[in-house]
N, C-alpha and C positions, 0 to 999 in steps of 0.2 A: 580283229576287225573293229570291234567296239572301242578298244583302247585307242586305235588310230583315229577313229571318228571323234572320240572325246578330245584327244590332243588337238586335232584340227579345230574343233569348236572353241577350245580354250585360246589357241593362238589367233583365231580370227573372230573373237567374240563380238566385236562391234559389227562386223560384216553379217554374222549370223542373226544378231538381234535387229539392227537398224537397216541392214541391206537385204535380208531375206524374210524374216518372220513378220515384222511390222508392215513392210510394203505388201507382202502377200495377204496379210490380214485385211488391210485396207482395200486392196484390189479385188479380192474375192467378195468382200462385203459389198463393195460398189457394184460388182458384176451381178451379184445375187439380187440386189435392190433394183438394178436396171432391167434385168431379164424378168424378174418376178418368179413366183413359185406357182405350182399347179398341184397342190395337195388335194386329193379327193379320195373318198372312201366308197368303194363299190363292193358291198358285201355279197359276193356271188354265192349262190346256194350250192351245196354238194348234191350229188346224185340222190334222188329220192322223190317221193310223191309230191312234196311241197314244190320242188323245182318244176316238176311236170305240170302242176296246177298253175304255177306262175307263167310258164311258157304258153299254156293254153289260154290264160286270161290275156296275155300280151298279144295273142293273135286277134283278140277282140278289140282291144284298145290299150294304149299305154296307161291310161287312167285306171282301167279295170285291174291291171297288174301292179298298180302302185301301192303306196303305203296308206294304211287306214288311220285316220284321225277323226276327232269329233269336235264339234262346237256344241257345248251343253248349256242349256238355259233353264233357270228355275224362277218361277213366278208364283207367289202364294195365291194370287187372284186367278191363276190358271193360265196355261200357255196358249189356250185358245181365245183368251181375252182379245178383243179386236186391236187394242193398242199394242199389246205384247206381240200378237201375230204380225202386225204391220211392221213393227220395228225389227223383229227377228227375220222376217221375210226379206226386208230391205237389205239387211246385213248379208244374208245368204246370197242374194242376187249379186251383190258386189264381189263376194268371194268367188262365186261361180264364174265371173268374168276373168279371173286370174288364169293365165296360161298354165296348163298342166294340172288344174284342180277341177274335180268334178264333184258337185254337191248333190246329196239326196236329202231333200227337206223332210222334216217330220210331218209336215202338213200334206205331203203326197202319200204317206203311208202311216196314218195316225195310230193304227192298231199295233204297230211295231216300234215306233220311235217316240211315243208319248206314254208316260207312266200311267198306271191304273188310276191314281188320284188326280191326274191331269195337271200336276204342278211342275213336272220335269219333262223336258224333251231334248232330243239331240239330233243334230244334222250330221250325217255321215260324209266324210271327205275322202275322196280317192285322189292321191297325189302322186304324180309321176316320180320316178327315181331321180335323185339328185344328190349332190355332195352335202356333207354336214354343214358347210358354210352357207350353201344355197338354202338348205332347210331353215337355218337360223334366220336368214333374210326373209324367207317366206313367212315364217312364224311372226316376225316383227310386223310385216305388212298386214297380215290378217288381224293380229291383235290391235294394230293401229286403227283398222276399220271398226273393230269392236268398240274401241275406246270412244269413237265418234258416234256410237249408237246411243240414243237417249235411254236411260235406265230408271228414271223417276217419273213415270207416267201417272201413277196413282199414289197419292200421299200415303206413306206408311207401307207401301208395297213395292220396294225397289226390284228391278230386274237384275238377276245375277247371271253373268255370262262367263263361262270358263272354257278352256281349250285343252283337249286331251289327246293322247296318242304320242307316238314316237316323234312326229314332226315338230311338236312343241316342247320336246325335252331338250333343255339347254344344259350342256356340260361346261362348268366353269372350273378350270384347273386352278388349284391353290398356288400361292407363290412359293412353290417348293424350292426353286432355284435361289430365291432371295433368302429363305430360311436356311437353306444349305450353306450359303456363303457366310451368314452370320454365325451359324453353329460352328463352321469350320474355323472361323476367326477366333471365337472364344475358346474352343477346345484346344486348338494348336498353340495359342498363346499360353494357356494354362499348362499345357503339357511340355512345351519346349522353351518358354520364357524368352523368346526373341521374336520381334516383329518381322525381321527379315526371314527367319526360319519358317515363320508362318506365311509370310507374303509370297515367297517364291513358289511354293506348291500351288497356292490359290491362283496366283497370277498366271503360272504356266497352264493350269487347267482351264482358266477362263479364255486365254488366247487360243488354246487348242479347241475349246468348245465353239468359239466364234468362227474359226476356220471350218470346223466340221459342220456347223449349222449352215454356213454359206454354201458348202459343197452339196449338202443334202437338199437345200432349196433349189439349186441348179438341177440336181438329178431328178427332182420331182417333175420336171418338164418332160423327161424321157422315160420315166418309170412310174408305175402306179404306187403312190405312197399315201397312207391315211392322213387325215387332217391333223391328227395328234402326234405325227412322227417327230416334229421338232421338240415337243415336250418330252417324248421318250429319249431322244438324243441328249437333251439337256440333263435329264435325270441320271441316265447311265454315265454319260460323258463326264459330268461334274464329279460324280462319285469316284470313278476309276481314275480320272485325271489327277485329282488331289491325292489319291492313294499312291499312284505311281511316282509322282514327284516327291511325295513325302518320304517314301522309302529311299530314294536316291539322296535327298537332302540329309536324311538321318545318317546314312552311311558316309556321306561326305564329312559331316561334323565329327563322326567317330574317327575317321582317318586323320583329321586335323589334330585331334587329341592324342592320336598315336605318334604324333611328331612328324607326319609327312608334310611336304610342301603343298601349297594350294593346288598346283597342277597335278601332282601325283595323287592328291586326295580326290580330285575330280575324276581322274582316270580310274582309280580303284573303285569309286562309287559307281561309275558307269559300267565298268568291266565286271562288277559283281551284282549289285542290285539292279543295274540296267539290264543285265541278261535276264534276271528273274522277271523284270517288268515286261520285256519282250515276250518271254514264254507265257507269263500269266495273261498278257493281253491276247496272245494267240488262242489260249483256251477259252477266253471270253468270246472271241470272234467265232470260234468253232461252235460254241454253245448257241450263239445267236443265229448263225447260219444254219444250224440244225433245224430251225423253224421252216426251212425250205421243204422239209419232209412233209409238212402239213398240207402242201399242195394247194394253198390259197394265195392268190396274187397279192392281196392287201397285206397278208402276213409276210410274204417275201419282201415287199417294199419296206415294211417296218423293220425287219431284220437287217436289210441292206443299210438303211439309214443309221441304225444303232451301231452296226459294225464299222461304218465309216467314222462315226464319232469316236469309237474306241481306238481305231487305227491312228487318227490324228493325235490322240492323247499319247499313244506310244511314241510316235515320231517326235512330238514336242518334248517328251521326257528325256530323250537321249540326244537331242540336238539343241533346242532352245535352252533347256535348263542348265546344261553344262556351261553354256556361254554366260548365262546370268550368274551362275556360281563363281565363274572366273572374275566377273566384275565385282561381286560382293567380297570375295576373298575371305580374310579373317573376320570381316565385319558381320558375318553370318550370325555371330554369337553376341552381338551388341545391338542396342536399340538407339536410334537417333530421333531427333525432333521430327524430321521429315517422315521417318518411318511411322511414328505415332500419328502424324497427320494423315498418312495414307490409310492407316488402320481406321481412323475416324471416318474418312470418306467412304471406305468399304462398308462399314456398319450403317452409316447414314443412307447410302444408296440402297442397301438391303431393306432397311426399315421403311424408306420411302416407297420402295416397290411393293412392300406388303400392304401399306396403308392405302396407296393409290391404285394398286393392281396394274401398275405400269412398268413393263420391262425396260422401257427407255430410261427411267430414272435409275434403275439398277445398273444399266450399261453406262450411264453417265458417271455414276459414282465409281464404277470400276475403271473407266477411262482416266478420270482425274487421279484416282489412287495409283494407277499404273505409272502415270507421268511423274508423280511425286516420288514413288518408290524407286523408279529408275534414276531419278535425280539423286536420291540418297545413296544409290549404289555407285553411280558414276562420279559424283562430285564429293562424296564423303563428308557430309555436313557434321556439325558438332554432335557428339554422342552424349547420351544421358546416362547417369549412373544407375541404370536399371539392371540388376544382375540376372543373368540367364540361368536356366537350370543346369547346374554343374554336373560333372560326371563323378562317379565313384566306382570302385571295383565291382565287377559283376556279382561276386559272391556276397556283397553287402546289400544288394538290391532286393526289392520285394519279390520280383518275379523269379529270381534265382532261388530264393528261399521257398517260394511257393512250389516251384518245380521239384525241389528236393523233398518237400513234404509229400507231394503226390507220389514221387518215386519210392518213398519209404512205405507207402500204403497203396500200392497200385491196384490191388483187387477191389477194395472198398470204393476207390475212386472210379474205377471202371464200371462197377455195378451201379453206382449212383448215377453217373453220367448216362450210361446206356438206359437205365431205368427211366430217367426223366424223358429221354427222347422217345422211348417206346410208349410211355403213357401219353405223351402229347400226340403221338402218331395214331393212336387208337381211333379217334373220330374219323380219320381219313377213310376207313373201311366202310363207312356209311355215306360217303360223298354222293351227292346227286347234282349232276351238272344241268344247267339250264340258264334262263335269263330272268332276272327280277323284273316285275312289272312296275308301272308308274305309281302303284300304291306305296312304294318305298320312298317316294319323293317327300320333301319337307312339307308340312301341313300348309305353309303359306304360299306354296307354288301353285300356279294355275292347273298344271297337269294333275297334281294330287287332288285339288278341289273337284276337277272334272271326274276323276276316278271315283271319288266318294259320292258324287251326285249320281253317276251311272249305277253304282252299287246300291245306293239308296232307292233309286226309282225303278230299277230293272233287275238288279242282281249283279254280283261281281263278274259273272261270265261275259256280260256285255262289254267289258273292257278288253276282251280278247276272243272274239268269236272265231269259229272255224269256218272255212269255206270248202264245201264239198261240190265237186264238179260231177255232173251226170252227163254222160256222153252217149252218142249213137242215136238210133231211130227212136228209142224210148224217150229221149229228151223232148221230142215234139208232141208226145202224148201227155196232155195235161193231167189226165187221171193217174197215169203211172208215176208222173213226177210227184203229185200230191201223195200217192201211196208210199213212195220212197221217203218223202219228207216225214210222213207219219211214222214210218219204221224208225227213222233216225230219232224222232222226238221221243219215242217210247224207250229208247236206250237208256240204261242206267247212267246217270251223270249228266244228262242233257236236260236243260231247262226248257228250251223251245227251239223249233226248227221251222223255217219258212222258206219257200221256194220262189224263184222267179225265172222265167225263160230269158235266154240271151239270144239264141238263134236256133235254127231248125235242129241242129245236131248237138246243142249244148244248153244245159240248164244249171243254174247255181242254187244250191241250198245253203243258207246261212244257219249254222248250228251253234247255239249259244250254250256253253257249258254252265253247269250249276255252281262251278267253283271258279276261283280267280285264275288268271293265266299262269301264274307261277306255281300254283298248288300242284302237289303230286297227283291229286285226283284228276286234274286236267290232262296230265301226261298219260295216266292210265286210260282216260277216255279216248285219246287219240289212238293208242294201241288197240283198244277194244273195237273201235270203228274200223280200223284198217285190217285187223287180223280176224275178226269174227262177223261183225254186223254187215259190212258191205259185201264180203264174199258170200255170206249166206243169203243175201237179198236177191242175188241173181242179176243185179244191174252193174253196168260198168261205171265205176266212180272212183274218185281219188280225194284224199283229204289234204287241204292246204291252208293258206292263210298265215299271218305272221306268227301266231302261237304254234302252229304245227311246224312252220319253217324253223322256228327257234329250237324246237325239239330235234328236228333232223340235223340241224347244225351242231347241237350239243352232242348228239350220238356220234356224228362224224368225227368231231374233235376228240371225243373220248376214245374212239377206236384208234386214232392216229397217235395219241399221246404216248403209248408204250413204245412205238417205233422211234419217236423223237428221243425219249429217255434212253432207250437201248443203244441207239447209234451214238449219242453224245458220250454215254458212259464208256462204251468200248473204245472209242477213239481217244478219250481222255486217259483211260487206263494205259493204252499203248504208249502215248506220249510221255506220261509220268514214268512208266517203266524204262523208257529209253533215257530219260533225263537222270533219274536217280539210281539206275542200274540195280533195280530191286523188284521183287515180286510182291512182297508184303506191304511195302510202303504205299504204292499206288492202289492196291486193293483196299487197304485200310482207308485211304483218302477218299476213294470213290464211295465206299460204304458209309462213311461218316457224313459226307456231304449229302448223300441220298437220304440218310436218316434226319439230318437237320432240315432238309426241304420237306420231308414227310411230316415232321413235327410242325412246320409252318402251315402245311396243308391242314393238319389236324386243328390248329388254332382257328383258321378261318371257317372250317366246318362247324366247330363248336359255337362260334359267335354268330355267323351269318345263317347257317342252316338249322342249328339246334336252338339258337336264340340266347345263348349264355352271355350275359353282360351286354346285350344289344343296346340297352338304353345308355350305357356309359359312353358309347361312341356315336350315338344318334342313328342307329339302324332302324329303318321304318318297321320292318317285321321280318320274321324268319322266313327263309325261302331257299332256293337252290344256290349253289356256288356258280358264279358267272362262268360260262363254258370256256371262255378264252383264258381265264385267269390261271389255271394250272399250267397251261402251255407257256404263257409269258413268264410266270413266276419261275418255272424250272429253268428256262433259257437264261434269265437274268441272274437268279440266285445261284445257280450252279457255277456260272462263270465267276461271280464275285467270291464265292466260297473257295473256288480253286485258286483265286488270287491269293487269299490269305494262306492257303495250304502251301502254295509254291514258295511264298516269301519265308514262311516258317521252316519248311523242310529243306529249302536250299541252304539256309543258314545252319541248320542242324547237320546237313551233309558236309558242308564246308568245315565245321568243327570236328566232325568225325574223321574226315580225311586228314585233318591236321593232327589230331590227338590219338585216333584209333580207339577211343573210349566212348562207348555209346551213352553211358550215363552222363558224362561231362558234356557230350555233344547235345543231348536233349536239354540239359539245364542251361547251358550257355546259349543255345539257339533260342530257347524260349525267353531267356532274360534280355537278350539284345533286340528282340523283335516284338515283345509283348506290348510295350508301351505304344509303339507306332501302330501296331495292328489294332489295339484297343481304341486309340484316337481315331483311326480311319473308320472303324466300325461304328463308333459313336456318331461320327459325321453322317455316315450312311443312314443310321437309324433316325437321326433328326430330319434328313432330307425325305426319307420315305414316310415318316410319321406325319409330315405336313399334308399328305394326301388324306389322312384320316380326318383332318380338320375341314375338308370339303363337304359339300351337301349332296354329293352323288354316291349312291350305294356302291357302284362299280369301283369308283376311285377309292372309297373307304376300304373295300375288300382288298384291292390291289396294294394299297399302302400298308395295311395291317399285315398282309402276307409277307411283303418284302421286309418290313421292319422286324417282324418276328423271326424270320429266317436269319437275318444278319445278327440279331441279338443272340439267338440260340447258338449260332455258329461261333460267335466271338466269346461266348461265356462257357456253355456246357462243353462244346467240342474242343476249343483251344485251351481252356483252363483245366479241364478234367480229362477228357478222353485221349487227347493227343499225348500228353506226358505219361499217362497211365499205360496206354497201349505200347508206346515206344519203350517204356521200361520193361513191360512184360515180354516183349519180343526180343529185347536185347540186341545182340549183334546180328540176329537173323533179320533185323530190319533191312540190312544192306546186302542180303544174299541174293544172288542171281545165278542160275545154272550157267556153266561155262559155254555150253553150246548156244544158249540163248543170248549170252553176252556177245558172242561173235556175230550173231545175226542182226542184232539191233544196231541202228545208227547211233553214233555218239553225239549227244547234245549236251554241251557244258553250260549250265546256268550259274555255277558257283564262281566262275572266273578265277582271277589270280590276285591274291593279296600282295600288296607292295610293301607292307610293313616289315621292318627289320626286327620286330620284337622277338624275344626269346621264346621258343615254341612251348616251353614248359609253363610259361606264365599266362595267365588269363588277361587278355588285353582289356583296358578300360573301355566301357561302352555305355550307351544310354541305359540307365536303370533308375528305378524309383528308389 
């Protein structure tokens, strides 16, 4: 099937490129721009007290159930100074007129919202639920009103106004796509010495990414997808797209050096590496769609978008890429002036996007580079005498010698590799899921300044108060409400509690913890109130608010995570067993991938929760691991790890089927795939590390987890554990009980080699 598809794409290469892919790219891009997108994030709460409180408050008003934010003011002359009060009151009156915003002025409740020394005050904002984009617009509007407020009323005593809470938290994604393109260009040119060999994988990935992004934009109009879905699609799609095309291009160049014709080389590349690409992509999609198990609509939307992006990369790799390879022919190994020009345009576009934070500049550079590169393929301009990385026998390459070294000492290598993974995994056992508070923001951001002012004037707990609802007939009895508030205030870990009636059957008690929202002491306080204090009080009450809701959300995700991991592991094991006709190979692959992910979890716990080296990457302070991170890290990293595992094992299985010698199969399989796997992993590490450069704690954590997992997988797992365990298991690697062999469907990812080389000889391949 794949060989026929590849042959058709070769014979109709101009139709495929200029009649199908490019028109489709333009048409879908235009349709997406015309229709527009409707990305929005609705973080629905799981079952629990926080959701009950939310629905109860929603029955009062949408503002009561909305998000809490603050406008904080500091005046050394005192916030009750007539000029200060007039200016701040005027600002609050303007903000209160904004639809969906309810303001509680400090001058209406001075004992609660003005500090003891009278220099700091805050206005409480209740904001109705809205999308991330709408929150950003609202924040800009409110901050614009604040900028128009006079702040120099008394010489030497300026008025400081800051804005705190989730509504004012702005997430700026770093230019990871641009950095990824630049990293891919540099790494691939150094690794393979040919601009065309570099440009085709990147070009294929970018075209597939463009189509995938357009489709996802259209889908956002009919399915709930978070605001950051396009960034996730770009990050995953760019990584896997370059990987998939790279493996096929590498196999194509190898077949050319084996003496095959251009057409036969393309067919062999697609029929071997192309099969591995389709299977590896399927494992990534399975891993992503496993997120459906979490039972949250915004997670399903994110998984759907990422899966669409991966699927487009798979299709582009086995249709568009063969057509481009047919156009390039033997010129894949040479460099032309036009190819060098396209390289410069790619790099210039990436650098421009990084400097200006404009994706349009990156896309412009990509478009110009694509036109020039296609011209160099179709019209064969003058070539430059730039030598590409030549081939030499596998046994002379570094990776072959490395594999033989490990095979001679398998036990020390196994113990060393396993020991590193186990040590890195140890911090995982103390993981605490939660959400970091705005005290982690950069010191120059207004949300951090507001956080510090509230902590200075009132205590850290004012940055995340709890909302306790008191229901029933007791809520109408002022004496009982105050009695209940006093009971809550006397609880260990509570700084202050104050009550206010809402209606005859409902009263609200604001409970301010003595600790910051992300501290473990606050988590303990929520449990103490729910499990002991409230049940013992005899009143009907529930604990909610943003801080309690974050805790409920974290516990929900933590409970569902084992289901996600178990389902993906079982399904992946069954697929690998069917593909490689083995029990031990898929078991080993699943265990190693799980260990590498566990090691990545351990790294983020050590840095973000324990605080080791936090200053090196600009982490505000130690705190919990973001509750959503382990879920997303597992889905993405497991899929990517299985990519490398499938590419490596499929080549080993192919060599074993050819020679029947496990040791040779391991050495040859590692030798011919190690360089391309290493290059692909380096590109991934560069793309993911870009997130560490951002100023948001969540993005830093996510980027460090992804980069650590890929780095560990490409070094410790692929360089040490795989060759060591394959040598220790010997021929048992490929054993499968006969009865199970008959039951399992046959899935062939090795394909068929078209080379006429003598079986006893080791074919030349890419090697260092």
